[in-house]
MARDOPA-338818 format. One record per residue (C-alpha): residue in three letters; x, y, z. Coordinates in steps of 0.5 Angstrom, whole numbers, padded with zeros to 4 digits, always signed. Layout:
// MARDOPA-338818
ALAXYZ;...
//
This chain:
// MARDOPA-338818
MET+0027+0309+0095;TYR+0033+0309+0100;GLN+0029+0313+0105;VAL+0027+0307+0108;ALA+0029+0300+0108;VAL+0027+0295+0103;PRO+0022+0291+0107;VAL+0017+0297+0109;TRP+0017+0297+0100;ASN+0016+0291+0101;GLN+0010+0292+0106;ILE+0007+0297+0102;GLY+0007+0293+0096;GLU+0003+0287+0099;THR-0001+0291+0103;VAL-0004+0296+0099;PRO-0006+0297+0092;LEU-0001+0300+0087;LYS-0002+0304+0082;THR+0004+0303+0077;ASP+0007+0297+0074;TRP+0013+0300+0076;ALA+0012+0300+0083;LYS+0008+0293+0083;GLN+0015+0290+0080;MET+0020+0294+0085;PHE+0016+0294+0091;PRO+0016+0286+0092;LEU+0023+0285+0090;PRO+0028+0282+0096;GLU+0033+0287+0098;ASP+0039+0284+0093;GLN+0034+0284+0088;MET+0032+0291+0089;GLU+0038+0293+0090;LYS+0040+0291+0083;ALA+0034+0293+0080;LEU+0035+0300+0083;ALA+0042+0300+0080;LEU+0040+0298+0073;GLU+0034+0304+0073;GLU+0039+0309+0076;LYS+0044+0307+0069;ARG+0038+0307+0065;LEU+0036+0314+0067;MET+0044+0317+0067;ARG+0044+0315+0059;THR+0040+0322+0059;GLU+0041+0325+0066;GLU+0045+0327+0071;GLY+0047+0323+0076;VAL+0044+0328+0082;VAL+0038+0328+0077;ALA+0037+0321+0077;ALA+0038+0320+0084;ALA+0032+0325+0086;TYR+0028+0322+0081;LEU+0029+0315+0084;LYS+0028+0319+0090;MET+0021+0323+0089;MET+0018+0318+0084;PRO+0015+0313+0088;LEU+0013+0318+0093;LEU+0009+0322+0088;TRP+0006+0316+0084;GLU+0004+0311+0090;ARG+0002+0317+0094;GLU-0005+0314+0095;ALA-0001+0307+0097;ILE+0004+0310+0101;ALA-0002+0315+0105;GLN-0005+0308+0107;TYR+0000+0304+0109;LYS+0002+0310+0114;ALA-0005+0311+0117;GLU-0003+0304+0119;HIS+0004+0305+0121;PRO+0005+0313+0123;GLU+0012+0311+0125;TRP+0014+0312+0118;GLU+0010+0319+0116;ALA+0017+0323+0116;ALA+0021+0318+0112;LEU+0015+0317+0107;PRO+0013+0325+0106;GLU+0006+0327+0102;VAL+0008+0329+0096;ASN+0002+0331+0092;ASP+0004+0333+0085;VAL+0010+0334+0081;GLU+0012+0341+0084;GLU+0012+0339+0091;ALA+0016+0333+0089;VAL+0021+0338+0086;MET+0021+0342+0091;LEU+0023+0337+0096;ALA+0028+0334+0092;SER+0031+0341+0092;GLU+0032+0341+0099;ASP+0036+0335+0100;LEU+0040+0335+0093;PRO+0043+0341+0090;LEU+0039+0342+0083;THR+0040+0347+0079;ARG+0034+0350+0075;ALA+0035+0347+0069;GLN+0036+0340+0073;GLN+0029+0342+0077;GLY+0026+0343+0070;ARG+0029+0336+0068;LEU+0027+0332+0074;ARG+0019+0336+0073;LYS+0019+0334+0066;LEU+0021+0327+0069;LEU+0016+0326+0074;SER+0010+0329+0069;THR+0010+0322+0066;LEU+0008+0315+0069;PRO+0015+0311+0071;LEU+0017+0306+0065;
//
């Protein structure tokens, strides 16, 4: 979620319907609260996952699961096209994450599994 500033996530949450309860809770948060919530989410993930997998998940998960909301937002705000790439499925999310982060095959498999279910 660090690929764009908090106000962008806030605007997405305020202007288009969201699919997941996770995004409905996270997107409207003010910057200080979102940072704390993301830190808690990362800590929760790192109980069972390596740091790089947790980071990849937090980057890709909102792009994947809220792709319709993000697409609607980008239709009105095309300046965010590069920062919020279209992610249509889990395999595409894993591929994009692997371009940004040094993920082993095993880590890619863990990320694939995490991204295959709706966020908590």
